[in-house]
C-alpha positions as CSV (number, residue, x, y, z in Angstrom):
1,M,0.0,-0.2,0.1
2,E,1.2,3.6,-0.9
3,L,0.7,6.5,1.7
4,T,1.5,10.2,1.4
5,Y,2.5,11.8,4.6
6,S,2.4,15.3,5.6
7,Y,5.3,15.4,8.2
8,L,8.3,13.2,8.9
9,P,10.4,14.3,12.1
10,C,13.5,15.9,10.7
11,E,16.3,15.3,13.6
12,F,19.2,16.2,11.4
13,C,18.2,18.9,9.0
14,V,17.3,22.4,10.0
15,G,15.2,23.0,6.9
16,K,13.1,20.2,7.5
17,N,13.2,19.2,4.0
18,H,12.7,15.7,4.7
19,C,16.1,14.2,3.1
20,A,17.5,10.5,2.8
21,Q,18.7,10.1,5.9
22,C,15.2,10.9,7.7
23,G,13.3,8.7,5.2
24,E,16.2,5.7,6.1
25,T,15.2,6.5,10.1
26,I,11.8,6.1,9.9
27,Q,11.7,3.1,7.5
28,K,13.7,1.0,9.8
29,A,11.4,2.0,13.0
30,L,8.6,0.8,10.8
31,I,10.2,-2.0,10.0
32,A,11.0,-3.0,13.4
33,M,7.4,-3.0,14.3
34,N,5.2,-6.2,14.8
35,G,3.2,-6.7,11.6
36,V,5.1,-4.5,9.0
37,W,7.1,-7.1,6.4
38,R,8.5,-4.0,4.2
39,A,8.4,-0.3,4.4
40,E,10.0,2.1,2.0
41,V,10.0,5.8,2.6
42,D,10.5,8.3,-0.5
43,G,11.4,11.5,1.8
44,L,11.4,14.2,-1.4
45,A,8.1,12.8,-2.8
46,K,6.7,12.3,0.7
47,K,5.6,8.6,0.0
48,L,5.5,5.8,2.0
49,S,4.8,2.4,0.8
50,I,3.9,-0.6,3.4
51,D,3.2,-4.1,3.4
52,C,1.4,-4.6,7.1
53,E,-0.9,-6.6,8.9
54,D,-3.1,-4.0,10.0
55,L,-3.2,-0.3,8.7
56,D,-4.7,1.4,11.2
57,D,-2.4,-0.2,13.8
58,I,0.4,0.4,12.2
59,A,-0.6,4.4,11.4
60,D,-1.1,5.0,15.3
61,N,2.3,3.6,15.8
62,A,3.7,6.1,12.8
63,E,2.0,8.7,14.5
64,A,3.8,7.7,17.9
65,L,7.1,8.1,15.5
66,G,6.1,11.4,14.3
67,V,5.1,10.6,11.0
68,F,1.4,12.3,10.2
69,F,-0.7,10.7,7.2
């Protein structure tokens, strides 16, 4: 499933431009969640491609990471 997100919590870049490093950090955190088999983040396009068991549960957990859809 492909989702468009509105915000990533950029820790390293002052401009909040959602660079590849931010996307990789979120990608690793999502993959570490139970029920997520694959996650790919494209920070420039603001797209998240994810294969998971329960999207609603994952969305709640993603918000806890600072990712908002």
